[in-house]
C-alpha positions as MATLAB code, in Angstrom:
seq = 'MIYTLNIRYRFRSVGKNVYISGKQTVLFRDVVLGNDVFVGDYCHFGVKGLFIDDHTLLAPQVAFVGGDHTFNIKGQRINESVLYNHTKRQYLEQKGIKIGKDCWLGFRSIIFDGVNIGEGAVIAAGSLINKDVEPYTVVAGVPARFIKHRFGTKQDALEHSKSINGDYWRNFES';
ca = [
       9.982   16.188   12.018;
       6.621   15.759   10.062;
       7.456   18.848    8.044;
      10.796   17.453    7.201;
       9.392   14.117    5.962;
       6.810   15.922    3.804;
       9.422   18.004    2.160;
      12.165   15.310    1.922;
       9.879   12.543    0.581;
       7.123   14.660   -0.867;
       4.350   12.874    0.955;
       0.904   14.599    1.053;
       0.390   13.757    4.671;
       2.376   12.082    7.468;
       0.875   10.894   10.791;
       2.605   10.899   14.200;
       5.429    8.536   15.158;
       6.245    7.573   11.588;
       9.683    6.008   10.979;
      11.089    6.043    7.527;
      14.348    4.184    7.221;
      16.992    5.115    4.531;
      16.312    6.075    0.971;
      12.796    5.935   -0.687;
      11.502    6.530   -4.194;
       8.375    8.638   -4.179;
       7.063    9.417   -7.714;
       3.882   11.243   -6.718;
       2.988   13.696   -3.972;
      -0.306   11.730   -3.356;
       0.960    9.416   -0.588;
      -0.721    9.475    2.853;
       0.977    7.727    5.809;
      -1.066    7.181    9.042;
       0.156    7.129   12.641;
       2.874    4.770   13.811;
       3.796    3.642   10.310;
       7.199    2.015    9.780;
       8.804    2.206    6.277;
      11.856    0.041    5.544;
      14.760    0.893    3.267;
      14.307    1.468   -0.479;
      10.520    1.288   -0.764;
       9.066    2.379   -4.064;
       5.929    4.635   -3.966;
       5.016    4.660   -7.649;
       1.236    5.054   -7.477;
      -1.067    8.079   -7.161;
      -3.677    7.836   -4.392;
      -1.728    5.673   -1.955;
      -3.160    5.481    1.581;
      -1.367    3.576    4.295;
      -3.312    3.465    7.617;
      -2.114    3.412   11.129;
       0.245    0.831   12.736;
       1.263   -0.653    9.404;
       4.771   -1.970    8.716;
       6.492   -1.968    5.297;
       9.559   -4.181    5.157;
      12.448   -2.988    2.917;
      11.954   -2.827   -0.842;
       8.165   -2.987   -0.836;
       6.854   -1.547   -4.169;
       3.592    0.041   -5.084;
       3.428   -0.003   -8.873;
       1.160   -0.269  -11.926;
      -1.560    1.573  -13.685;
       0.746    4.068  -15.327;
       1.607    2.396  -18.587;
      -0.270    1.073  -21.521;
       1.142   -1.131  -24.341;
      -1.695   -1.912  -26.646;
      -2.083    1.308  -28.706;
      -1.222    0.925  -32.390;
       1.503    3.283  -33.552;
       2.684    4.042  -30.015;
       6.256    2.973  -29.095;
       6.681    1.031  -25.879;
       9.025    3.701  -24.501;
       6.215    6.244  -24.899;
       3.699    4.026  -23.004;
       3.555    6.110  -19.799;
       0.021    7.291  -19.304;
       0.900   10.981  -19.601;
      -1.276   13.521  -21.282;
       1.248   15.776  -22.989;
      -1.434   18.364  -23.910;
      -2.541   18.848  -20.294;
       0.981   18.029  -18.953;
      -0.391   15.694  -16.279;
      -0.603   11.880  -15.620;
      -3.853   10.205  -16.252;
      -5.786    8.925  -13.313;
      -4.697    5.766  -11.386;
      -7.039    3.747   -9.180;
      -4.969    4.103   -6.002;
      -4.096    1.644   -3.192;
      -5.476    1.406    0.282;
      -3.631   -0.442    3.022;
      -5.687   -0.964    6.173;
      -4.636   -0.616    9.843;
      -2.238   -3.033   11.458;
      -0.871   -4.587    8.292;
       2.523   -6.033    7.590;
       3.945   -5.959    4.089;
       6.991   -8.331    3.808;
      10.305   -7.782    2.113;
      10.070   -7.092   -1.672;
       6.379   -7.500   -1.835;
       4.787   -5.771   -4.857;
       1.366   -4.199   -4.686;
      -0.429   -3.262   -7.899;
      -2.517   -0.232   -8.448;
      -6.177   -0.670   -7.641;
      -5.740   -3.094   -4.774;
      -7.137   -2.740   -1.217;
      -5.434   -4.605    1.541;
      -7.813   -5.197    4.481;
      -7.135   -4.325    8.074;
      -4.687   -6.746    9.844;
      -3.557   -8.480    6.745;
      -0.050   -9.963    6.444;
       1.672  -10.048    3.069;
       4.475  -12.617    2.872;
       7.953  -11.578    1.504;
       8.207  -11.587   -2.278;
       4.426  -11.775   -2.900;
       2.698  -10.080   -5.873;
      -0.605   -8.560   -4.803;
      -2.811   -8.064   -7.893;
      -6.238   -8.269   -6.229;
      -7.851   -7.260   -2.899;
      -6.747   -9.039    0.301;
      -9.340   -9.697    2.970;
      -8.920   -8.398    6.545;
      -6.897  -10.523    8.911;
      -5.605  -12.968    6.361;
      -2.114  -14.120    5.459;
      -1.265  -14.259    1.783;
       1.744  -15.381   -0.153;
       3.018  -16.123   -3.604;
       3.195  -14.885   -7.219;
       0.334  -14.076   -7.598;
      -0.596  -14.051   -3.918;
      -3.138  -16.474   -2.582;
      -4.780  -17.156    0.706;
      -2.602  -19.076    3.180;
      -4.405  -18.781    6.498;
      -6.289  -16.460    8.807;
      -4.157  -14.417   11.016;
      -6.104  -15.430   14.083;
      -7.570  -18.717   15.030;
     -11.122  -17.573   15.140;
     -13.171  -14.660   13.691;
     -13.991  -13.716   17.317;
     -10.277  -13.300   17.980;
      -9.895  -11.107   14.909;
     -12.936   -8.939   15.914;
     -11.546   -8.540   19.558;
      -8.191   -7.520   18.147;
      -9.758   -5.059   15.761;
     -11.707   -3.490   18.672;
      -8.556   -3.335   20.844;
      -6.611   -1.344   18.155;
      -9.557    0.915   17.360;
      -9.759   -0.657   13.985;
     -12.698   -0.686   11.596;
     -13.218   -4.312   10.955;
     -15.158   -5.134   14.128;
     -17.631   -2.252   13.298;
     -19.004   -4.344   10.400;
     -20.252   -6.921   12.870;
     -21.777   -4.704   15.587;
     -25.484   -5.337   16.175;
];
């Protein structure tokens, strides 16, 4: 099954127990999916260097975009604005996106290139993520802003992180 997913969707790497629903748009082979990842229908993987860690849920129509166009070069038409080096026949570098463990990205959320979403974060439906999201926070809006912490206390977040073998709790070990 993993071999089939790599060939069908052109992912670089796919973990165990990954479920991919329906059709997807994958523009670059540089997508890594961890273990137990769920991908809803019609997601758009349009960024190089995309890493989605274990136990993460992508609702339908989540889009990873940006960093592949420029529009401020004199003499260059807008339809020629893709950052593609015609001499080398390759796309120029993007920053990439990292999604931490145990995250939930809501329906039609849009994540821009260069963003890191911390472990345990929840992204509300329709949100536009243009800057990093702290671990175990809930964000919403266009652009997204902090709404609340996922757990009532920091200690609860640390205990949850430890129970899922996350990385967040390791930052606070003595």
